C-alpha positions as CSV (number, residue, x, y, z in Angstrom):
1,X,79.2,50.4,169.8
2,X,80.2,50.7,173.5
3,X,78.5,51.2,176.6
4,X,80.1,52.8,179.7
5,X,79.2,54.3,183.3
6,X,76.3,52.7,184.3
7,X,74.8,52.6,187.8
8,X,72.0,51.4,189.5
9,X,70.6,51.1,192.9
10,X,67.9,50.2,195.4
11,X,67.1,50.4,198.8
12,X,66.8,46.7,199.5
13,X,69.9,44.4,198.8
14,X,68.0,41.3,197.4
15,X,66.1,43.8,195.1
16,X,69.1,45.4,194.0
17,X,71.3,42.2,193.1
18,X,68.0,40.8,191.0
19,X,67.9,43.9,189.3
20,X,71.8,43.8,188.3
21,X,71.5,40.2,187.0
22,X,68.8,41.4,185.2
23,X,70.4,44.0,183.3
24,X,73.5,41.3,183.1
25,X,71.7,38.9,181.2
26,X,70.1,41.6,178.8
27,X,73.5,43.0,177.8
28,X,74.9,39.8,177.1
29,X,71.8,38.8,175.1
30,X,71.9,41.9,173.2
31,X,75.4,40.8,171.9
32,X,77.5,43.1,174.4
33,X,80.3,41.6,176.5
34,X,80.6,43.4,179.8
35,X,84.2,43.8,181.0
36,X,84.6,41.7,183.9
37,X,87.6,43.6,185.9
38,X,85.3,47.3,185.3
39,X,82.0,45.6,186.3
40,X,80.7,45.1,189.6
41,X,77.5,43.1,189.9
42,X,77.1,42.4,193.5
43,X,75.4,45.5,195.4
44,X,77.9,47.4,197.9
45,X,77.3,50.5,199.9
46,X,80.8,52.2,199.3
47,X,81.8,52.6,195.7
48,X,84.0,54.8,193.5
49,X,82.0,56.5,190.4
50,X,83.1,58.5,188.0
51,X,86.0,59.7,190.4
52,X,83.8,60.3,193.4
53,X,83.5,58.3,196.4
54,X,79.7,57.3,197.5
55,X,79.1,56.1,200.9
56,X,75.4,55.2,200.8
57,X,75.4,54.0,204.4
58,X,76.1,57.5,205.5
59,X,74.9,59.3,202.9
60,X,78.4,61.3,201.8
61,X,79.9,61.6,198.7
62,X,83.5,62.4,199.0
63,X,86.7,62.8,196.6
64,X,88.8,59.6,196.9
65,X,92.2,59.8,198.5
66,X,94.3,59.0,195.5
67,X,92.5,62.1,193.8
68,X,93.5,64.4,196.8
69,X,97.0,63.0,196.8
70,X,97.7,63.3,193.4
71,X,96.6,67.1,193.7
72,X,98.9,67.8,196.6
73,X,101.6,66.4,194.9
74,X,100.7,68.3,191.8
75,X,100.6,71.4,193.9
76,X,104.0,70.6,195.5
77,X,105.7,70.2,192.4
78,X,104.7,73.4,191.5
79,X,105.5,75.4,194.4
80,X,109.1,73.9,194.2
81,X,109.2,75.0,190.6
82,X,108.1,78.5,191.4
83,X,110.7,78.6,194.4
84,X,113.7,77.5,192.5
85,X,112.9,78.9,189.0
86,X,110.3,81.1,189.7
87,X,108.6,80.4,186.5
88,X,106.6,77.0,185.6
89,X,105.2,75.0,182.8
90,X,102.0,76.2,181.8
91,X,101.2,72.8,181.0
92,X,101.7,71.5,184.9
93,X,99.5,74.6,185.9
94,X,96.3,73.8,183.6
95,X,96.8,70.1,185.2
96,X,96.6,71.7,188.6
97,X,93.4,73.6,187.6
98,X,91.8,70.7,185.6
99,X,92.0,68.4,189.0
100,X,90.5,71.5,191.2
101,X,87.9,71.9,188.9
102,X,86.9,68.5,188.3
103,X,85.9,68.1,192.0
104,X,82.9,71.0,191.4
105,X,80.6,68.4,192.6
106,X,81.6,68.2,195.7
107,X,83.4,71.0,196.7
108,X,81.0,73.0,194.9
109,X,81.5,76.7,192.8
110,X,84.6,77.9,194.7
111,X,86.6,76.0,192.6
112,X,86.0,78.1,189.8
113,X,86.0,81.7,192.0
114,X,89.5,80.5,193.7
115,X,91.4,79.4,190.0
116,X,89.9,82.4,188.1
117,X,93.6,84.2,188.4
118,X,95.1,80.9,187.6
119,X,93.0,80.6,184.7
120,X,94.4,84.3,183.4
121,X,98.0,83.4,184.1
122,X,97.6,80.5,182.2
123,X,96.1,82.4,179.2
124,X,98.9,84.7,179.2
125,X,101.1,81.8,177.6
126,X,100.9,81.7,173.7
127,X,101.4,77.9,173.7
128,X,101.3,74.9,175.5
129,X,105.6,74.3,175.7
130,X,106.1,77.9,177.5
131,X,106.5,78.2,180.9
132,X,105.1,81.2,182.7
133,X,105.2,83.8,185.7
134,X,102.5,83.0,188.1
135,X,100.8,86.4,189.8
136,X,100.8,87.2,193.6
137,X,97.0,86.1,193.7
138,X,97.4,82.8,191.8
139,X,99.9,81.7,194.2
140,X,97.6,82.9,197.1
141,X,94.9,80.7,195.4
142,X,97.5,77.8,194.9
143,X,98.0,78.1,198.7
144,X,94.6,77.8,199.6
145,X,93.9,74.7,197.8
146,X,96.7,73.0,199.5
147,X,95.7,74.3,202.8
148,X,91.8,73.8,202.7
149,X,90.9,70.9,200.0
150,X,91.0,68.0,202.5
151,X,88.7,70.0,205.0
152,X,86.3,70.6,201.9
153,X,86.5,66.7,200.3
154,X,83.3,65.7,201.1
155,X,79.7,66.6,201.3
156,X,76.1,65.2,202.3
157,X,73.7,63.8,199.5
158,X,71.3,65.7,201.0
159,X,71.8,69.2,200.5
160,X,69.2,71.7,202.1
161,X,68.7,74.2,199.2
162,X,66.1,75.8,200.8
163,X,66.5,79.6,201.8
164,X,66.0,81.4,205.1
165,X,66.2,84.9,203.6
166,X,65.3,86.5,200.3
167,X,67.3,89.6,198.9
168,X,66.6,91.6,195.9
169,X,69.4,94.3,194.6
170,X,69.8,96.9,191.5
171,X,72.0,99.5,190.4
172,X,71.1,102.9,188.6
173,X,73.3,105.4,187.0
174,X,72.7,107.3,190.3
175,X,72.9,104.8,193.5
176,X,72.5,101.3,194.4
177,X,70.1,99.8,196.3
178,X,68.5,96.3,198.0
179,X,66.3,95.2,200.5
180,X,65.1,92.1,202.2
181,X,61.6,90.4,201.3
182,X,59.3,90.5,204.5
183,X,61.9,93.0,206.4
184,X,60.6,96.4,206.4
185,X,63.7,98.0,208.1
186,X,66.3,96.3,206.1
187,X,66.4,98.5,203.1
188,X,70.0,99.4,201.9
189,X,70.8,102.4,199.8
190,X,73.8,104.6,198.5
191,X,74.8,107.1,195.9
192,X,77.9,106.5,193.4
193,X,80.6,108.6,193.5
194,X,81.6,110.8,190.1
195,X,84.3,107.9,189.6
196,X,81.6,105.5,190.2
197,X,78.8,106.8,187.8
198,X,81.2,106.1,185.3
199,X,81.8,102.1,185.7
200,X,80.2,99.7,183.5
201,X,76.4,98.4,184.2
202,X,78.2,95.4,185.6
203,X,80.5,96.6,187.7
204,X,77.8,98.7,189.6
205,X,75.2,95.7,189.8
206,X,78.5,93.4,191.3
207,X,79.1,96.2,193.9
208,X,75.5,96.6,194.8
209,X,75.6,93.4,195.7
210,X,78.5,93.7,197.7
211,X,77.5,96.8,199.6
212,X,74.2,95.3,200.3
213,X,75.2,92.2,201.5
214,X,78.0,94.3,203.8
215,X,75.2,97.1,205.0
216,X,72.3,94.3,206.5
217,X,75.0,91.6,207.3
218,X,73.0,92.0,210.6
219,X,70.1,90.5,209.3
220,X,71.8,87.8,207.1
221,X,74.9,86.1,209.3
222,X,74.7,82.4,209.5
223,X,71.7,82.0,207.3
224,X,71.2,80.7,203.4
225,X,70.2,83.6,201.2
226,X,68.5,83.8,197.7
227,X,69.4,87.1,195.9
228,X,67.6,88.3,192.9
229,X,69.5,90.3,190.8
230,X,68.2,91.7,187.0
231,X,72.0,91.5,185.6
232,X,73.0,87.9,184.1
233,X,76.6,88.5,184.5
234,X,76.5,89.3,188.1
235,X,74.5,86.0,189.0
236,X,77.6,84.3,186.6
237,X,80.3,86.3,188.4
238,X,79.2,85.8,191.8
239,X,79.0,82.1,191.4
240,X,82.3,81.2,189.3
241,X,83.8,85.0,189.4
242,X,85.1,86.3,186.1
243,X,88.4,86.7,183.9
244,X,88.4,90.3,184.5
245,X,90.5,91.4,187.6
246,X,88.4,94.3,188.6
247,X,85.2,92.2,188.5
248,X,87.1,88.9,190.0
249,X,88.7,91.2,192.8
250,X,84.9,92.1,194.0
251,X,83.5,88.3,193.5
252,X,86.2,87.2,195.8
253,X,85.4,89.8,198.5
254,X,81.7,88.5,198.5
255,X,83.0,85.3,198.6
256,X,85.4,86.1,201.6
257,X,82.6,88.1,203.2
258,X,79.9,85.0,203.2
259,X,82.9,82.9,204.2
260,X,83.4,85.0,207.3
261,X,80.0,85.2,208.3
262,X,78.9,81.9,207.5
263,X,76.6,83.0,204.4
264,X,75.4,80.4,201.9
265,X,74.7,82.8,199.0
266,X,72.5,81.6,196.2
267,X,71.8,84.1,193.2
268,X,69.1,84.2,190.4
269,X,68.2,86.1,187.5
270,X,65.2,87.9,187.5
271,X,63.6,90.1,184.8
272,X,63.6,93.8,185.5
273,X,59.9,93.7,185.7
274,X,60.2,91.5,188.9
275,X,63.1,93.6,190.4
276,X,60.9,97.0,190.2
277,X,61.1,97.7,194.1
278,X,65.2,97.5,194.2
279,X,65.5,99.6,191.2
280,X,63.2,102.1,192.7
281,X,65.4,102.3,195.9
282,X,68.6,102.5,193.6
283,X,67.3,105.7,191.8
284,X,66.4,107.2,195.0
285,X,68.3,110.7,195.3
286,X,69.4,111.8,198.9
287,X,69.1,115.4,198.8
288,X,69.7,115.7,202.6
289,X,73.5,114.4,202.7
290,X,75.0,117.7,203.1
291,X,77.7,117.7,205.7
292,X,80.7,119.6,207.2
293,X,84.6,119.3,205.6
294,X,87.1,117.0,207.5
295,X,89.1,120.0,208.4
296,X,85.8,122.0,210.0
297,X,84.8,118.7,212.1
298,X,88.7,118.7,213.3
299,X,88.4,122.2,214.3
300,X,85.0,121.8,216.1
301,X,86.4,118.6,218.0
302,X,89.2,120.1,219.4
303,X,86.9,122.8,220.9
304,X,84.1,120.6,222.2
305,X,85.4,116.9,221.5
306,X,86.1,114.0,221.4
307,X,82.8,113.2,219.8
308,X,81.4,109.7,220.2
309,X,78.6,109.1,217.5
310,X,77.6,110.8,214.4
311,X,73.7,110.4,214.2
312,X,73.0,111.8,210.7
313,X,75.3,110.4,208.0
314,X,76.2,108.0,205.6
315,X,78.9,106.2,204.3
316,X,80.4,109.1,201.9
317,X,80.3,111.6,204.8
318,X,80.3,110.1,208.2
319,X,82.8,112.0,210.6
320,X,83.0,108.9,213.2
321,X,83.8,105.3,212.8
322,X,80.2,104.7,214.5
323,X,77.4,106.3,212.7
324,X,73.7,105.9,211.8
325,X,72.1,106.7,208.7
326,X,68.9,107.0,207.1
327,X,69.3,103.6,204.7
328,X,71.6,100.7,205.7
329,X,74.8,101.1,204.2
330,X,78.3,99.6,204.5
331,X,80.0,100.7,208.3
332,X,76.5,102.1,209.7
333,X,75.8,101.2,212.8
334,X,71.8,101.7,212.4
335,X,69.2,103.6,210.8
336,X,66.8,105.9,212.2
337,X,68.7,107.7,215.0
338,X,65.6,108.6,216.9
339,X,64.8,105.2,217.5
340,X,68.1,105.0,220.1
341,X,68.7,106.9,223.2
342,X,71.0,109.7,222.9
343,X,71.9,110.2,226.3
344,X,75.3,109.5,227.8
345,X,77.5,110.1,224.5
346,X,78.7,113.0,223.2
347,X,76.9,113.4,219.7
348,X,77.9,114.6,216.7
349,X,74.7,116.1,214.6
350,X,74.5,117.5,211.4
351,X,70.7,116.9,210.4
352,X,68.5,117.3,207.3
353,X,67.7,120.9,207.6
354,X,63.9,119.5,207.5
355,X,64.4,118.0,210.8
356,X,66.1,120.5,213.0
357,X,63.4,121.0,215.0
358,X,62.9,117.4,215.7
359,X,66.7,116.6,216.9
360,X,66.3,119.7,219.2
361,X,63.3,118.3,220.5
362,X,64.7,115.0,221.1
363,X,67.8,115.8,222.5
364,X,65.9,117.8,225.4
365,X,63.8,114.2,225.7
366,X,66.7,112.0,226.3
367,X,68.8,114.8,228.4
368,X,71.4,114.5,225.9
369,X,74.0,116.8,224.9
370,X,76.6,117.1,221.7
371,X,77.3,119.5,219.0
372,X,74.5,120.7,216.6
373,X,75.1,122.1,212.9
374,X,72.4,124.2,211.9
375,X,72.2,127.3,209.2
376,X,71.9,130.8,210.9
377,X,68.5,131.1,209.8
378,X,66.5,133.0,211.8
379,X,63.4,132.8,210.1
380,X,63.3,129.1,210.3
381,X,60.8,127.2,212.1
382,X,63.4,125.7,214.4
383,X,65.1,129.1,215.3
384,X,62.3,129.8,218.5
385,X,63.8,126.1,219.7
386,X,67.5,127.2,220.3
387,X,66.9,130.8,220.4
388,X,64.2,133.8,221.9
389,X,64.7,137.8,221.8
390,X,67.3,137.8,224.4
391,X,69.6,135.5,222.8
392,X,70.4,131.6,222.8
393,X,68.3,129.3,225.3
394,X,70.0,127.9,228.7
395,X,70.3,124.4,227.1
396,X,73.0,125.9,224.3
397,X,76.4,126.0,226.3
398,X,78.5,127.5,223.6
399,X,78.2,128.5,220.5
400,X,80.5,129.8,217.3
401,X,79.6,130.9,214.1
402,X,81.5,128.9,211.2
403,X,82.9,130.0,208.2
404,X,80.9,130.4,204.9
405,X,83.2,129.5,202.4
406,X,82.0,126.4,200.1
407,X,85.1,124.4,200.6
408,X,84.3,123.6,204.2
409,X,81.0,122.2,203.4
410,X,79.5,119.4,201.9
411,X,76.5,120.3,200.0
412,X,73.8,118.4,199.1
413,X,72.5,117.1,195.9
414,X,69.2,118.7,195.3
415,X,67.5,121.6,196.3
416,X,65.6,122.0,199.6
417,X,63.3,125.1,200.1
418,X,59.8,125.1,201.3
419,X,60.7,121.8,202.7
420,X,62.8,123.2,206.0
421,X,59.1,125.0,206.9
422,X,57.0,121.7,206.6
423,X,55.9,120.2,210.3
424,X,57.8,117.2,211.8
425,X,55.0,115.0,211.3
426,X,55.2,115.8,207.4
427,X,58.7,116.4,206.8
428,X,59.7,112.5,207.0
429,X,57.0,112.0,204.1
430,X,58.3,114.0,201.7
431,X,60.0,111.7,199.5
432,X,56.8,110.3,198.9
433,X,55.8,113.5,196.8
434,X,59.1,113.0,194.9
435,X,58.5,109.4,194.0
436,X,55.0,110.8,192.4
437,X,56.5,113.7,190.9
438,X,58.8,111.9,189.1
439,X,55.9,109.3,187.6
440,X,53.9,112.4,186.6
441,X,54.5,112.0,182.9
442,X,55.4,108.7,180.9
443,X,59.2,107.3,181.6
444,X,59.8,108.3,178.0
445,X,58.8,111.8,178.7
446,X,60.9,112.1,181.6
447,X,63.6,111.0,180.0
448,X,63.2,113.0,177.3
449,X,62.7,116.6,179.3
450,X,65.5,115.6,181.6
451,X,68.1,115.4,179.0
452,X,66.8,118.6,177.4
453,X,67.3,120.1,180.6
454,X,71.1,118.7,181.7
455,X,72.0,120.0,178.2
456,X,70.8,123.7,179.2
457,X,72.3,123.2,182.4
458,X,75.9,122.4,180.7
459,X,75.2,125.6,178.4
460,X,74.5,127.7,181.5
461,X,77.5,126.8,183.3
462,X,80.1,126.7,180.3
463,X,78.8,130.5,179.9
464,X,79.6,131.3,183.7
465,X,76.4,131.1,184.8
466,X,76.2,129.7,188.3
467,X,74.2,126.4,189.4
468,X,72.2,128.1,191.7
469,X,70.7,130.1,188.6
470,X,70.1,127.0,186.6
471,X,67.0,126.3,188.3
472,X,65.6,128.4,189.0
473,X,66.3,130.1,185.7
474,X,66.5,133.7,184.6
475,X,64.2,134.2,181.6
476,X,66.7,136.4,180.0
477,X,69.4,133.4,180.1
478,X,66.7,131.0,178.8
479,X,66.2,133.1,176.2
480,X,69.5,133.4,174.8
481,X,70.0,129.7,175.2
482,X,67.3,129.2,172.8
483,X,68.6,132.0,170.5
484,X,71.8,130.2,170.1
485,X,70.3,126.6,169.5
486,X,68.4,128.1,166.5
487,X,71.5,129.3,165.1
488,X,72.8,125.2,165.4
489,X,69.1,123.5,164.5
490,X,67.7,122.6,160.8
491,X,64.7,122.1,162.5
492,X,62.2,123.4,165.4
493,X,62.5,120.3,167.3
494,X,65.4,120.9,169.6
495,X,64.2,124.5,170.2
496,X,60.9,123.3,171.3
497,X,62.1,120.0,172.9
498,X,64.6,122.8,175.2
499,X,61.7,124.8,175.7
500,X,59.6,122.2,177.3
501,X,62.3,120.4,179.2
502,X,63.1,123.4,181.2
503,X,59.5,124.2,181.9
504,X,59.1,120.6,183.3
505,X,62.2,121.1,185.8
506,X,60.6,124.4,187.0
507,X,57.2,122.9,187.4
508,X,58.6,119.6,189.4
509,X,60.3,121.7,191.9
510,X,57.5,124.3,191.9
511,X,58.9,127.2,191.0
512,X,58.0,130.4,188.2
513,X,59.4,129.1,184.9
514,X,60.9,131.4,182.7
515,X,59.1,129.9,179.7
516,X,55.9,131.6,181.1
517,X,57.9,135.1,180.1
518,X,56.5,136.5,177.0
519,X,60.2,137.1,176.0
520,X,60.6,133.2,175.9
521,X,57.6,132.6,174.5
522,X,58.5,134.8,171.5
523,X,61.8,133.6,170.8
524,X,60.1,130.5,170.3
525,X,57.8,131.2,168.1
526,X,60.3,133.2,166.2
527,X,62.3,129.9,166.2
528,X,59.6,127.8,164.7
529,X,59.0,130.4,162.2
530,X,62.2,130.8,160.9
531,X,63.2,126.9,161.1
532,X,59.6,125.4,160.2
533,X,59.5,123.6,157.2
534,X,56.5,122.4,155.1
535,X,55.1,118.8,156.8
536,X,54.2,116.0,153.8
537,X,51.9,113.8,155.1
538,X,52.3,110.6,153.6
539,X,50.1,109.0,151.3
540,X,47.5,106.3,152.5
541,X,47.6,102.9,151.4
542,X,44.3,101.7,149.5
543,X,42.6,98.2,149.4
544,X,43.8,98.1,146.0
545,X,47.5,97.9,147.0
546,X,46.8,95.7,149.8
547,X,45.6,93.0,147.2
548,X,48.4,93.6,144.6
549,X,50.7,93.2,147.5
550,X,48.7,89.9,148.9
551,X,48.9,88.6,145.1
552,X,52.5,89.3,145.1
553,X,53.5,88.0,148.4
554,X,51.3,85.2,149.1
555,X,53.1,81.6,148.7
556,X,51.5,78.7,150.6
557,X,53.9,77.8,153.5
558,X,56.1,81.0,153.0
559,X,56.4,82.1,156.8
560,X,58.5,85.0,155.5
561,X,56.1,86.5,153.0
562,X,53.1,85.5,155.5
563,X,54.4,87.9,158.2
564,X,54.7,90.8,156.2
565,X,51.1,90.5,154.6
566,X,49.7,89.8,158.2
567,X,51.3,92.8,159.8
568,X,50.2,95.1,157.1
569,X,47.1,93.6,157.0
570,X,46.5,94.0,160.9
571,X,48.0,97.8,160.7
572,X,45.6,98.5,158.4
573,X,42.2,96.9,159.8
574,X,43.0,98.0,163.2
575,X,44.3,101.6,162.2
576,X,47.2,100.2,164.5
577,X,50.6,102.2,165.0
578,X,53.8,100.8,164.5
579,X,54.9,100.3,167.9
580,X,51.3,98.9,169.0
581,X,51.9,96.2,166.1
582,X,55.3,95.0,167.2
583,X,54.9,95.1,170.5
584,X,51.6,92.5,170.3
585,X,52.0,89.4,171.9
586,X,50.1,86.0,171.9
587,X,48.1,86.4,174.9
588,X,47.1,89.7,173.2
589,X,44.9,87.8,170.6
590,X,41.7,86.4,171.1
591,X,39.8,84.3,168.3
592,X,35.9,84.3,168.3
593,X,33.5,82.8,165.7
594,X,32.6,86.3,163.9
595,X,36.0,88.0,164.6
596,X,39.1,88.6,166.7
597,X,40.4,91.1,169.8
598,X,43.6,92.5,170.1
599,X,44.7,93.8,173.7
600,X,46.9,96.9,173.2
601,X,48.8,97.0,176.2
602,X,50.2,100.5,175.6
603,X,49.3,103.2,173.4
604,X,50.4,106.6,172.3
605,X,47.3,107.9,173.6
606,X,46.5,105.4,176.5
607,X,49.0,107.7,179.1
608,X,47.7,105.6,182.3
609,X,48.3,102.6,180.6
610,X,44.7,100.8,181.2
611,X,44.9,99.2,177.9
612,X,42.4,99.0,175.3
613,X,40.8,95.9,173.6
614,X,40.7,96.3,169.5
615,X,38.1,94.3,167.7
616,X,38.9,93.1,164.1
617,X,36.0,91.3,162.4
618,X,36.3,88.6,159.8
619,X,35.8,89.4,156.1
620,X,35.4,86.4,154.5
621,X,37.8,87.7,151.6
622,X,41.5,86.8,150.7
623,X,42.7,90.1,152.7
624,X,40.7,88.6,156.1
625,X,43.1,89.7,158.8
626,X,41.6,87.1,160.9
627,X,41.8,84.2,158.8
628,X,45.5,85.4,157.7
629,X,46.8,85.8,161.3
630,X,45.4,82.4,162.4
631,X,47.2,80.7,159.5
632,X,50.5,82.8,160.3
633,X,50.6,81.8,164.0
634,X,49.9,77.8,162.5
635,X,52.5,78.4,160.0
636,X,55.1,79.8,162.4
637,X,54.1,77.3,165.7
638,X,53.9,80.6,167.7
639,X,52.5,78.6,170.9
640,X,54.1,80.6,174.1
641,X,51.5,83.3,175.7
642,X,54.9,85.7,175.8
643,X,55.8,85.7,172.7
644,X,55.7,88.3,169.9
645,X,54.0,87.7,167.2
646,X,56.3,89.6,164.9
647,X,59.8,88.9,165.3
648,X,63.3,88.0,163.2
649,X,63.4,84.8,161.4
650,X,66.6,83.0,160.2
651,X,66.7,80.7,156.9
652,X,67.0,77.1,157.1
653,X,66.9,74.0,155.0
654,X,63.2,73.9,155.3
655,X,62.8,77.8,154.6
656,X,62.4,80.1,157.5
657,X,62.1,80.0,161.4
658,X,61.7,82.1,164.4
659,X,65.0,82.8,166.3
660,X,65.3,81.8,169.5
661,X,65.6,85.3,171.3
662,X,62.0,86.1,172.0
663,X,62.7,90.2,170.8
664,X,60.2,91.7,168.4
665,X,61.0,93.3,165.0
666,X,62.6,96.7,165.0
667,X,61.2,99.9,163.7
668,X,63.6,99.9,160.7
669,X,63.5,96.4,159.8
670,X,59.5,96.7,159.6
671,X,60.3,99.5,157.1
672,X,62.6,97.7,155.0
673,X,59.9,95.1,154.8
674,X,57.0,97.6,153.9
675,X,59.4,99.0,151.1
676,X,60.2,95.3,150.0
677,X,56.6,94.4,149.7
678,X,55.1,97.8,147.9
679,X,58.2,99.5,145.9
680,X,57.4,97.0,143.3
681,X,53.5,98.3,143.0
682,X,54.5,102.1,143.8
683,X,56.0,104.5,141.5
684,X,57.6,106.5,144.2
685,X,57.8,104.7,147.2
686,X,59.1,107.8,149.1
687,X,55.7,109.1,149.5
688,X,54.6,106.0,151.7
689,X,55.8,104.8,154.8
690,X,54.4,102.6,157.8
691,X,52.1,105.5,158.6
692,X,50.5,104.9,155.4
693,X,48.8,101.8,156.5
694,X,46.8,103.5,159.5
695,X,46.4,106.5,157.3
696,X,45.1,103.9,154.8
697,X,42.5,102.3,157.0
698,X,41.3,105.2,158.1
699,X,40.8,106.8,155.1
700,X,38.7,104.0,153.7
701,X,36.5,103.8,156.8
702,X,35.8,107.7,156.6
703,X,35.0,107.0,152.9
704,X,32.2,104.6,154.0
705,X,30.9,107.0,156.5
706,X,31.3,105.3,159.8
707,X,30.1,107.1,162.9
708,X,32.6,109.4,164.5
709,X,32.7,107.7,167.8
710,X,33.4,104.2,166.6
711,X,36.1,106.1,164.0
712,X,37.9,107.5,166.8
713,X,37.6,104.3,169.5
714,X,39.2,102.4,166.8
715,X,41.7,104.1,166.1
716,X,42.5,105.5,169.9
717,X,42.4,108.9,169.3
718,X,41.4,111.5,171.7
719,X,40.5,114.4,169.6
720,X,39.1,115.3,166.4
721,X,41.6,117.1,164.9
722,X,43.9,113.7,165.2
723,X,41.6,112.1,163.6
724,X,41.4,114.0,160.8
725,X,44.9,114.4,160.2
726,X,44.8,110.8,159.2
727,X,42.2,111.0,156.5
728,X,42.6,112.0,153.2
729,X,39.1,113.3,151.6
730,X,39.1,112.5,147.5
731,X,38.9,115.2,144.9
732,X,35.2,113.6,144.2
733,X,34.4,114.7,147.8
734,X,36.1,117.9,147.7
735,X,34.5,119.1,144.7
736,X,31.0,118.4,146.4
737,X,31.4,121.5,148.9
738,X,31.4,123.7,145.7
739,X,28.5,121.8,143.7
740,X,26.3,122.4,147.0
741,X,26.4,125.7,147.2
742,X,23.5,126.1,144.6
743,X,25.6,128.2,142.1
744,X,23.5,126.9,139.2
């Protein structure tokens, strides 16, 4: 046996010496022979340990000069070889990278970021005996280390890990967003271009960090920042870089920006549920970002320029280097142009239509001058502010009518109609309406309807229907679209989804929907009649089948079988939908002397997500759901409150154990377990499905005459029709109707 690399310390020298002697004597007494030349039993405040120089008197840890000199010699040799041969031996390059990375404890994560290009070149070699050509980026990184290694070769023991500022960022399919906690004026937001939308999620999240960092740099310079992102790849790449060149390039830009602005950036991952505000910001659609083309701006600037400040712009459509934006974004001078004085500069104003009146009033208030681009809309609320019956007011020194061709303008990304008629006090609050409208239905429903509307829009545009006629749409166009869907569909489902998707889109913007037309309604009804197929409901599971299943599967200590038994018994006894069953966690279960309670957090009929407590009684028999679940939790050693009850298993030497990842069983896997359990007991397993468990429990309860109110509450049904659809009446009960008619 060998022991190596032991270190001890104490604030008192005599106590430290005493402790060292005790350890030495203990080692010798135990049969070990300390190596004299490698041991140091006398206390010292300056030692070299594991390749680092520790100076306890000054609280500094540094890289020994011998290691720095070795690295410099290795780099000089590389540079000489590159200059003479243009290629270098891969082992020498790997040696330099290894030396640099071994200094990470002192230097920090920069050792990973500033060696990624070199590492990528090393991976190009097919063997360790090969020579390689280094890229320009790799050579620059080698020069960086030669120039800077001496200045970053030491640090204090006491590192301040506290953070002065906390930032959250996120990226969606449409844009990015971020904000500083406790600073309401620090919201950053931007939209993706068409090219950027199709980049990977990691690329978008990483660029979101970069752009938010640059946008709100005014608040971050010279500070230590804790940065939260819900993408684990981003956290790793910001700290250590990436082997993918396009991601490494972004990581280097972030690193250089932090270096130039004296920003200390510490990234940390958070679950998506804790990053909801940044997520909402990233999904905001800026529908007011209309503008003019560069050519049109140059023309107007030649007449009344030079203009100095673009007061209403974004980083995508600004026409001047100095511009104000709605949210912080790269390059913007500030946000909310109404908070600055416009006097004394020749301003360029292309404001959102809904605030034109406010812009004109503020121009007068500031005694400012500039060029304002407004639509020639004489019925608009802002028009009396710039013109009367005799013409334009005297403050308008000159005007021109701009061309109406679309190529001279950059349109906004969404519609604007009645918003222009809103009073100034309400115009800025319209985004509150947009947020609530997007939440009027469940997220899954909105996603489904939005997808259906996009499919309608693609079809319309491909058939030469203009973008403006897609929303609001014409009844004849929608009727033709539904008729075309009928030709391609095997069931009425796609046609019905298209109908309600188009109806939803019109309801969101408050427009009259073509789905209210009798023509469109009749097309839908015709589609249902033509494509409708008879619905065959699954047979209910009976208590007898459950008993046979239990007898077949129950084996003491068998976690795999007990999982199936518990899932079936809970679904049967609680009238549980499979989605409700699979989303149960340990924190949702409470055991009592006579029963247990299950908290159903999300249910199909619980549209406001209030949750619902379901009680299941102890039955005392072998099929008791409470006893079986308690045994299952004990057998699986489920202790974490956040752990899902029904998870995937892995086979091991002693049987089965849960996988490390905390994720529930999928619907398809649960269906496989159901078929595996019941197929030996049922002649035609196709007549049964996972819904058979919920239906079986409901049928059994109905046959025992459970009161309707309790029946509906237990199964979380909203209507009698929905409840009755799960109950199968026996032949005896159906014959009873005729027998009670008095036909004796």
